[in-house]
Structure formats: structure tokens, C-alpha cells
N, C-alpha and C positions, 0 to 999 in steps of 0.2 A: 876707833877713838876719835872723837870730835875734836878738831883744832878750833878753839874759840877765839874770836876777836871781839874787842870791846871798844866802844865809843865813849868819850868823856861826856858827863852831864846826863847820862840816862841810867836808870837802876840796873845794877849788875844782874840782879835775879830775873829781871824781864829779858835782858839780852840772852842769858843762859836758856831761858825757856824758848825764846824766839829761835835760836840756833838749833836746839834739839828738834823742834817742830819742823824747821826747814830740812834738817837731816832725814826726818821720817818722810816728809813730802817728797823729797828728791830720790828716795830709795837707798841712801847711804846707811840708813837704820831700818831694819825689817822687824815684823811682828815677832815678839818674844826675845828679841835681842836685849841683852842685859846692859843696863847703864852702870857707869862707875859709881861705887858707893859714895855717899854724900861727903864723908870726911876725906876720902881719897881725891875726889874731884876738887874739893875745897883746898886741899894741900897743893895740888898740881897748879891751881889757878892763883893761889896766894889769897884766897878770900876766907872770911869767917864761914864756918859750916852752916850757920843759920841762913846765910844768903843762898847756898845751894839747895838747903832743905826747902826754902820758900819757893824757889824755882820749881822743884820736884812736885810740891803741893799744888802749884798752878797747873802744872802739866797733867797732873792726875785729875784735877777738877775738870780740865778740858777734855779728858778721855784720851789723852796721847800716850800716857804711861799707866802702868799699874804697879802697886806696891804690895808686897805679901811677906812681910816678916823676914825669914831667913833667905827667902828667894830674892830678896832685894827689889829693886825697881827695874822694870822691863817694858819695852814697847808693847803697847796694848795690841791684843789680837784683833785682826781685821780680816775682811775679804771672805775667802771660802771657809775659814775656820769659824766664821760667825754667820752660818747659813740662815738661822732663824732671823737674825736682825736684817740681814741683806735682803731676805724675802719680804719682810715687812716694809723695808724702804722701797723696793721695787713696786710693791702693790699701792703704797701711798702715792708714789709718783704717776703710775698708770691711771689711778683714780683721778688725779688732778688733771692729767692730760685729756682724758675722755671727758671729764666734767667740763673743761673749758670749751671743747669742740661742741659739746651738746648745748651749752648755754649760749654760745655765739649763734648756733643755728636757730634756737628758739627765738632769740632776740631779733633775728632777721625774718621771722615769721614762718619757718618751716615746722611741719608737724613732727611729732615723734615717730610716726610711721615712715615719713620721708627720710628722717635722719637715720633710722634703722636700716632702711634699704640702701642708702648711699654708703653707710659703713660697711655693709656687707659686700657691696660691689667692689669697693676700694680694696677690701682685704682679699677678695677673690682674685682681683687683678694683680695684687702683688704676689700672691701664691703661684700664680700661673707664670709670672715673669721669673720667679725664683727657681721654679722647676725647669723652665726652658733655658735659664741662664741668659735670656735676651736683655737688651737694653731697657732701662726703666722708662726713658723717654726718647722719641726719635731725635735725631740731630736737628738743631735749630739754625736756620739760614740767616737770621737777622744779624747783620754785622754791627749794628749799634749796641748790641749787648757786649761787644768786645771792650768797650769803654766803661762798662758798668761793674762796680764792686759792690757786693752786698755781704754783711757779716758783722762780726763783733767789733766794737770800737777799740782802737788803740792809738796812743799818741804817736808812735813811730811810724804809723801808716801815712800821716800827712808829710813827714820827712821823705818817705819813700816815693810818694807821688811827685814831690818836688825834685828829687834826684832823677826820676825817669824823665821829667820835663826838660831838665838840663841836657839830656842825651838827645831828646827829640822835642823841640819846642811845640810841635803840633799835637802832642799828647794832651788829652783833656779827660782825666779820669772823673767818673761820676759816682761818688761813693755814697752809699746808703747804709747807715749804722743801725742795723735792726736786730742785732744779737746773732749768736753763732748758729743756732738752728734754723732761723728764718733765712739767714744768709745762705746755708746749704740747700734749702729748699728753693730759693731764687735761682741758684746755680742748676739745680735739678730740673726746674720747669723752663730753663732757657731764658730767664729774665736778666741774668747777669752771667758774665764769663769767668769772673773771679770771686771767690768767697774767702772768708776769713773766720776761723773757728778755733776754740780752745775748750772742747767738750770732753770731759773725763768719763771714760767707761768704768764704772766702779768694780765690775767683775774681773777685768783684766788689769786695771791700774794704768792703762794706756790712754793717751790723748788722741782723739779724732779718728785714728784708723779704724777701730771696730765700728764706730758709727758710720763712717763712709762705706764700709763693706756692706753694711745693712741697707743703706739708702740707694747706693749707686750700683745696682745690679747690672753686671754686663757693660758698664761704661768705664773705659779705661781712664784713670785720673792721674794727674801729676799733683803730688802733695809737697809743698816747699816750706820749710821752717822759716818763719819771720824772725823769732827769737824765743828764748825762754825768759820767763818774767816772773816777778814776785806778786802774789796776790795777798792782801792783808786788810786790816781794819784801819780806816782813816780817821783820826781824831785830832782835836785841836792840840796846839803845843802845850806841853806840860801834862797832858792827859788828866785833867782835874777829876774826871769820873772814876779814875783808876781802872779803866778798861784793860783786861788782860787777854781776852779772847772771846770766842762765840758764847760761852757759858754766861758772860756778863750782859749780853744783850737784852734779856728780859727786864733789867732795871734801868735802861736807857732808851732814847728814841733813835731810830735809824732811817736812812733813806735807802731804798732798794733799787735793783736793776730789773728791767722788763722781763716778763716770761720768755723763755727761749734763749736767754743769754747764758753764756758759760758761767758768768759770775753769779747769777741768780741761782744756777744749778749747783754751784759750789756751796753757797749759803745754805740752801735747802739740805744738802747732804750732811753738813755738820750739825744743823738743827735737829734733823732726824736722828743722828748718831747720839746726840745728847738728850733725846727724848723731849725736845722742845717743839711746841706747836706754833704755827705762824701767828695765831691770835694772841700768844704771850708777848709778841714783839711789837712795841709801839712803832709805827711808821712802816711796818712790813709791806702794806699795800700801796705806800707812796713810791712811785717808780719813776725812773729817769733813764735815758737811753745812752748815756756816755759815762765814762769814768770822771771826766772833768765836771760834769753835772753833779755827780756824787761828792766830789771834793768842795764844789761851790756851796752845796747845801750845809756841809759841816762848817765851812769857813764863815757863812752868814748866820750860823747859830740855829738854823731851823732843824737840824739834826745833830745828835751827839756823835754818831758814827755812821760809817758805811763801808761796804766791802768794795775794794778797788785796787788798782795798781800803784806801785810806789811813785811812778812818774807824775800821776795825777796829784798825790799828796805834795810832791815836791813843787808842783807848779803853783799851788796855793799856800806854800810854806807851812804845811800841817805836818803832824806826827803821823808816822806809819808803823803799824805793828805787823810784821811779816808772818803769814800763817800758812802759805802754800806756795809751791813752785809749779808752774805749768808751762806747756809748750803751745805756742800760737802758731798755726799753720795757715798758709794760703793754699786754696785748692782750685784747680782748673782742670778741664778735659785735656787729655794728651793731644787730642787733635787741634787744640788751640795753642799749644806750647810755643810755636814758632811764629805766631802771628802777632802783628802790632795791634795794640801797645803792650801785650803781655810780655813779649820777648824783651822789650826795653824795661819793663817794671822788674823782671826777674834778673836781668843783667844788673840793673841798679842795686838790687837787693844784695847780690853777691859782691859788691864793691867795698873797698876799704873805706870809702867816703861815707857810705850808709852806716857801717859799723861805728865810725867815729862819732857821727851824729846820735846814733842810739846810746853810746856811752855817755854823751853829754846830757841827754834827756834824764838818764838815770833809772836804775831798777831792771836793766836788761842784761842777759848773758847771750852774747852773740857767737859763742863757740860753735853753734850748730846752724847758724843763720846761712841760708842759701842751700842747705842740705836737701836733696830731692829724693823723693821715693815714688815709685810706680805701683798703682793698684789696678 
């Protein structure tokens, strides 16, 4: 049973829908779980049944729940139980990834034969590394990389760098906010010593770890949780367009994140799940590299909505419609764990001071902040 909390001044049906979505995203509700009947939930909350019915209709339109007569309302089936849809989604994403690589190569003047040969060699090298269990890349001696961060943008990171500098004024972190996947590739290639990612593996429902196991073959990693955070649609105050979720995006304009970002991947997942093509979404190809840039575009009226974190919406005094909960992790090689400035950064991350700052920013759950895993 979900314990609902309500804020004054916002439609109750939207708040019911949002909290059910968060319960599904966090794993508190599972596929096929039965929801409380409309009248039963309305009686428990003290609302008119039409309010709960409206929330359930919105959730059904979003594909979060299914309704079926006597069976009542249940959480929609996903994952392994929907193998056909999952396979379609995987094929669409694979096509997009390969298409991007081919187009970039052609734009830089490579022939189709050269591209085919390069792809074959790279795949053969990965197969060999996987079979031998050896490191994906040799160790990198460049100490300058120890000060470099690459990965997904998050507002709490700037607070983390500041906390680390208080512990050691000589620390000078060089951040590049390039998206989750490009951040991991920078770590893999020795261009940075610290990466930040929030990549959902749809088959397992786990964040980051399955992706890391596939990329960093034979490389011992330390994975440290920055925080769990809310992702959702950022809209102007009052939500004049009446946007309730991803299903409403074809009738409004959006601003998007760059290819390779976890936020872009999350949006694509939900669009595919709803059977929506990118071409149906005005502004899909307009991309920015940070959550703050998404919020700025909504604030200046150049976009009606954008997917981002609550902290960015709060920074621009915008409305936030929570739709997912995700874990953001910092990733580094085990060999670098006790080296400066990484040791100072991770010490700062585990401090009460950092948790207090994250709470002030808003939209973060720090219960698992500083939790380490070894891969």
C-alpha cells in the first residue's frame, strides 16, 4: 500500500499519479501488482472517487497501469514478460547507435569499406579481450587525468568539488559534462580518472553496473553512489499546457539532452514504450548538455517542457512532474581509489556536510550516498 503525501495548490489527481509512478520506478510496486480500487483509495484519502479515477486514467494513458474489468487496475507488465517489445526497443537503439557512428565517419571522409573494416577490427578486439578476461585498456600513467571528471551533469557535483577543496585547497577538479556514456568512455580511454553515470539497463532494471561489466572487462572498478534523484518533466509554473507525462509530448515542444546522456536514454525508453517516434516530438533534435540548460529553455519560453532533475526546476522556480527515480554513481579504477584528489572527493562525498548541501539543493535522496561497490 502506498502512503500518499499531498502538497497544497497542486491538483490531487496529478499527485496521485506521480506517486504511483515513483513507486513503480523505485521497485515498491512490481509488474502485475494490483492497485487499490478507485472507491477504496478515494475513501482512504478522503477524496471524491472521480479524482482517483482521473489519476488512474492518466496512468493508463502513460502505460504505467492496465485496467481490465473485474481484474481491476494493475501495474503494467514490463521487462522479460514483454519480450517482443523489449526486442523491438533494443533493435531500434542499436540501429540508432550504428547509424550515428556511420554518419560521423562518412562526414569525416571515410569510405564505407574503411568503416566496415574498422568496425570488424574493433569487434574482434573486444571478443578477444572478453575471452581472455584481460583489461580493456592498459593502465594510463598520465597523472593529470586524476583531476579530470567526465560524465553526466548534476547540480550536486559542484557542491562536491567545493567540499573537496575545503579539505585540500590545492584540489582543482576539471569537469566535462558530456553525458553518462561519453564519461565512461573517457574513463575507459584514460582521458579522465573519475566518471559519473546514471544509465539504466532495461533488461535487469539496474543502474550502471551491467553497463560497467560490459565495458570494463578485466578492470577492477570502484563504484560510489552520489545520490538517488528524481527525473521528470520540467514545465512552467501552473503547467498551462496540462502536461501529465510522456504521452503528452507530441502536442508540445521540448528541449532534449545530448546523445549518450542517461536522461536522453530515459526519454527514448519511454517514447518507444508508448510507440512514439522522435519525429513526432517538436524540439526532439534541439539538444543541450546540462539540466540547468533544459530548465533555462523552459524558463525563457523557447520550450514547453524538458526532461531533467528536480533541482534544476527548483533553480529556475519551475514546476516539476516526477516520473522516474534513478541512481547516480561515480566510477573510478580501484587502483586510483587512494590517490589525490580522488580520495579527498570520496571523503567529502561521505560527509554530513555534503548530505546537508544536497538536501538544500532539493530532489536528492542521500540514504545511499557514499555507498561503495567493487567490480
